[in-house]
N, C-alpha and C positions, 0 to 999 in steps of 0.2 A: 627944302627942295630947291629953292631959288639959289641959295649959296652954292650948292653942289653943281647946279646948272651953270652958274657964272664961272665957277672954278674950272669946270670942264671946257667951257668955251675959251677961257683964257689960256688953258693948257694947250688946247688945239691950235689956237692962234700963235702962241709962242713956238710950238713945235713946227707949225707950217712955216713960220718966219725964219726959224733957225735952220730947218732941215728940208724944207719943201723943194728947194732948187738944187740942193746938194746931192751928189751921188757918192760922196765919200763915206766910208764907214766911220762910226763914232766910237771913241774910246773914253771910258770913264771908270773911276774907282767906285765899286759898289760893295756894300756889306750885306751878306746873306742874312735875310730875316726868316725865310721859310724855304724848305725844299719840298717840292711836289713832284709828281710823276711827269717828267718831261719839261719842267719849268721850275724857276725859282722866283721868289719875291726878294728884291733887293732895295736898299735905300742908298742914297748918295747925297753928298753935300757938294759935289762938283757942279759947276755951272753948265748943265746940259739941257735945261728947260723942264726938268722934272725932278721930284724928290724921291719918288718910289716908282718902280717898274716891275711888271711881270716879264721875266726874261725866259723866252723859249729857247732851248738849246738845240742847235742844228745837229742832225744825226752824226756828222763827221767831226764834231768838236771833241777834242780830248779833254776829259774832265780830270782836274788835278786830284791827287790823293787827299789833300787837306780840305776837301770840298765839304765843309760843315757850317751849320748855322753859327753866325758870329764872326766868321772869317771874312777878310776883305780881298777882293780880286780886281784886277784890271780886266774890264769886260769890253770886248769889241763887238759892236752891234751893227746890223744893217741900218741904213738911214731911214727906212720906212718904219713909221710908228702908227699903231692903232690909237686913235684919239679917245681912249677910254680913261677911266680913273681907277687905278693907276694905268699909265700908258703900257702898251704891250709891244715888245720888241723881240728880235731874234738875234741871239748871240752866235758869232762865228769864231770867237776865240775867247778863252778864259786863261788868265795867268794869275798866280798868287801875287798879291801886292806886297808881300813880306819877303820876297826873295832878294 
């Protein structure tokens, strides 16, 4: 329990430090791990302050045809993050990383 709590606090501190004052959207390369109703679980090795995220997809976002588990996408998210484990974010743009 303590390890998870410490990891959560560290993730929140990193996210607050990196994104707390910023109002710019964040772009990262993410690999789809799971597809759920209205959201996806992605992993990333980009230096964005998290390794996994639950990404909620805004209603007006165009979802690419090759949107399947295992594919990589450039994901543009709003700067606000829910400090959960994994973090929860909202996507405003999805583009195939292989184009």
